[in-house]
N, CA, C and O of each residue as an XYZ file, in Angstrom:
276
protein
N      77.610    150.802    109.138
C      77.505    152.238    108.933
C      77.088    152.496    107.490
O      77.569    151.839    106.566
N      76.213    153.436    107.312
C      75.717    153.810    106.006
C      76.867    154.260    105.100
O      77.866    154.798    105.579
N      76.723    154.038    103.798
C      77.769    154.395    102.838
C      78.094    155.887    102.887
O      79.262    156.271    102.831
N      77.067    156.728    102.990
C      77.308    158.173    103.060
C      78.214    158.506    104.236
O      79.177    159.260    104.097
N      77.897    157.941    105.393
C      78.682    158.255    106.584
C      80.083    157.664    106.497
O      81.040    158.273    106.975
N      80.214    156.502    105.903
C      81.549    155.921    105.706
C      82.396    156.818    104.819
O      83.565    157.076    105.109
N      81.792    157.291    103.735
C      82.504    158.198    102.838
C      82.830    159.514    103.532
O      83.900    160.082    103.315
N      81.914    160.000    104.364
C      82.128    161.250    105.079
C      83.283    161.122    106.063
O      84.097    162.036    106.192
N      83.356    159.986    106.758
C      84.459    159.744    107.688
C      85.785    159.731    106.933
O      86.764    160.319    107.391
N      85.823    159.071    105.789
C      87.048    159.031    104.976
C      87.436    160.439    104.529
O      88.610    160.808    104.572
N      86.451    161.217    104.103
C      86.721    162.590    103.669
C      87.255    163.424    104.828
O      88.193    164.200    104.646
N      86.673    163.277    106.015
C      87.149    164.022    107.178
C      88.592    163.660    107.506
O      89.370    164.526    107.907
N      88.955    162.406    107.344
C      90.338    161.996    107.602
C      91.301    162.716    106.659
O      92.422    163.049    107.042
N      90.862    162.950    105.441
C      91.713    163.611    104.445
C      91.860    165.105    104.742
O      92.963    165.647    104.668
N      90.756    165.768    105.077
C      90.786    167.230    105.199
C      91.121    167.745    106.592
O      91.428    168.927    106.746
N      91.070    166.900    107.597
C      91.330    167.350    108.977
C      92.812    167.632    109.176
O      93.665    166.800    108.866
N      93.104    168.815    109.696
C      94.484    169.208    109.947
C      94.593    169.868    111.311
O      94.343    171.065    111.457
N      94.962    169.090    112.292
C      95.201    169.590    113.640
C      96.038    168.557    114.371
O      96.090    167.404    113.943
N      96.694    168.933    115.457
C      97.535    167.977    116.177
C      96.687    166.883    116.837
O      95.798    167.181    117.634
N      96.959    165.647    116.509
C      96.195    164.517    117.045
C      96.321    164.440    118.563
O      95.400    163.982    119.240
N      97.447    164.882    119.097
C      97.644    164.827    120.548
C      96.674    165.739    121.293
O      96.427    165.537    122.482
N      96.127    166.729    120.616
C      95.188    167.653    121.246
C      93.789    167.520    120.649
O      92.974    168.437    120.743
N      93.525    166.382    120.041
C      92.277    166.200    119.294
C      91.024    166.431    120.143
O      90.115    167.141    119.713
N      90.964    165.850    121.324
C      89.777    166.007    122.177
C      89.495    167.480    122.438
O      88.357    167.931    122.306
N      90.526    168.226    122.809
C      90.370    169.642    123.123
C      90.019    170.457    121.886
O      89.151    171.329    121.927
N      90.701    170.165    120.791
C      90.470    170.896    119.554
C      89.023    170.747    119.100
O      88.368    171.728    118.747
N      88.537    169.524    119.113
C      87.175    169.284    118.643
C      86.132    169.845    119.607
O      85.119    170.390    119.169
N      86.366    169.719    120.902
C      85.423    170.264    121.884
C      85.358    171.790    121.790
O      84.274    172.371    121.834
N      86.507    172.430    121.662
C      86.528    173.885    121.518
C      85.910    174.318    120.193
O      85.242    175.350    120.120
N      86.134    173.526    119.145
C      85.516    173.817    117.851
C      84.004    173.756    117.932
O      83.312    174.608    117.375
N      83.488    172.746    118.629
C      82.039    172.634    118.827
C      81.495    173.862    119.547
O      80.504    174.456    119.122
N      82.148    174.231    120.632
C      81.695    175.388    121.412
C      81.754    176.666    120.577
O      80.824    177.472    120.606
N      82.832    176.847    119.845
C      82.993    178.045    119.025
C      81.926    178.121    117.943
O      81.308    179.168    117.749
N      81.708    177.020    117.244
C      80.713    177.025    116.167
C      79.306    177.212    116.713
O      78.489    177.882    116.081
N      79.004    176.634    117.879
C      77.682    176.845    118.461
C      77.497    178.320    118.824
O      76.410    178.869    118.648
N      78.535    178.949    119.321
C      78.471    180.380    119.598
C      78.195    181.182    118.348
O      77.455    182.165    118.388
N      78.783    180.771    117.237
C      78.545    181.467    115.975
C      77.124    181.240    115.478
O      76.521    182.144    114.900
N      76.574    180.029    115.696
C      75.174    179.766    115.339
C      74.270    180.706    116.130
O      73.358    181.316    115.572
N      74.528    180.819    117.423
C      73.688    181.644    118.297
C      73.772    183.129    117.974
O      72.830    183.871    118.251
N      74.869    183.572    117.401
C      75.023    185.004    117.107
C      74.820    185.325    115.628
O      75.062    186.455    115.205
N      74.378    184.347    114.840
C      74.154    184.581    113.414
C      73.018    185.575    113.211
O      72.064    185.609    113.988
N      73.127    186.383    112.161
C      72.162    187.448    111.900
C      71.139    187.122    110.825
O      70.143    187.833    110.689
N      71.362    186.072    110.068
C      70.422    185.737    108.992
C      70.304    184.221    108.879
O      71.124    183.476    109.416
N      69.279    183.786    108.177
C      69.072    182.355    107.978
C      70.235    181.732    107.218
O      70.630    180.603    107.509
N      70.785    182.450    106.252
C      71.941    181.942    105.504
C      73.150    181.750    106.420
O      73.870    180.758    106.310
N      73.364    182.706    107.320
C      74.471    182.577    108.282
C      74.249    181.388    109.212
O      75.186    180.655    109.529
N      73.005    181.201    109.646
C      72.688    180.072    110.528
C      72.975    178.755    109.818
O      73.560    177.846    110.408
N      72.569    178.645    108.561
C      72.807    177.416    107.787
C      74.300    177.134    107.661
O      74.740    175.998    107.841
N      75.072    178.163    107.352
C      76.521    177.983    107.209
C      77.137    177.519    108.516
O      77.921    176.571    108.547
N      76.777    178.193    109.586
C      77.360    177.855    110.881
C      76.893    176.490    111.377
O      77.659    175.779    112.027
N      75.657    176.114    111.083
C      75.198    174.772    111.454
C      75.971    173.701    110.699
O      76.236    172.625    111.236
N      76.330    173.995    109.456
C      77.161    173.057    108.698
C      78.515    172.874    109.356
O      79.008    171.751    109.466
N      79.119    173.968    109.793
C      80.407    173.892    110.491
C      80.263    173.142    111.818
O      81.101    172.312    112.172
N      79.183    173.452    112.543
C      78.934    172.787    113.819
C      78.770    171.276    113.618
O      79.310    170.480    114.386
N      78.028    170.894    112.591
C      77.811    169.464    112.323
C      79.115    168.764    111.964
O      79.314    167.601    112.314
N      80.007    169.472    111.264
C      81.300    168.876    110.943
C      82.026    168.515    112.238
O      82.507    167.391    112.382
N      82.110    169.447    113.172
C      82.779    169.187    114.450
C      82.053    168.106    115.243
O      82.688    167.236    115.839
N      80.736    168.161    115.250
C      79.958    167.179    116.009
C      80.199    165.766    115.496
O      80.426    164.847    116.283
N      80.151    165.593    114.188
C      80.356    164.276    113.604
C      81.789    163.795    113.836
O      82.020    162.625    114.139
N      82.733    164.700    113.691
C      84.142    164.345    113.922
C      84.367    163.961    115.385
O      85.052    162.979    115.674
N      83.796    164.728    116.297
C      83.926    164.435    117.729
C      83.324    163.073    118.044
O      83.918    162.273    118.766
N      82.160    162.822    117.508
C      81.484    161.537    117.728
C      82.355    160.381    117.239
O      82.509    159.385    117.946
N      82.912    160.498    116.068
C      83.694    159.397    115.490
C      85.070    159.240    116.098
O      85.551    158.116    116.242
N      85.709    160.322    116.453
C      87.092    160.234    116.943
C      87.196    160.140    118.466
O      88.051    159.414    118.972
N      86.364    160.842    119.194
C      86.472    160.894    120.643
C      85.538    159.886    121.300
O      85.934    159.184    122.231
N      84.316    159.813    120.826
C      83.340    158.899    121.414
C      83.352    157.518    120.747
O      82.604    156.624    121.142
N      84.201    157.358    119.743
C      84.348    156.090    119.028
C      83.033    155.580    118.469
O      82.686    154.412    118.640
N      82.309    156.456    117.804
C      81.022    156.087    117.217
C      81.190    155.109    116.068
O      82.173    155.143    115.326
N      80.215    154.253    115.948
C      80.201    153.277    114.840
C      78.953    153.451    114.018
O      78.752    152.728    113.042
């Protein structure tokens, strides 16, 4: 895994705060919610912000639920 992604995974472990027992549901709902916000954004700046949030959930879901390497 690339150094950037390794560091990003470590950072996500530090900042993530949710019940691990509900991780699959939390991350899946987060993805859906953030995608909804991307779709309803009114400006390019809003789209960029929401895409950043969406990518956070996507990367976390990939690493924690799908066991990405």
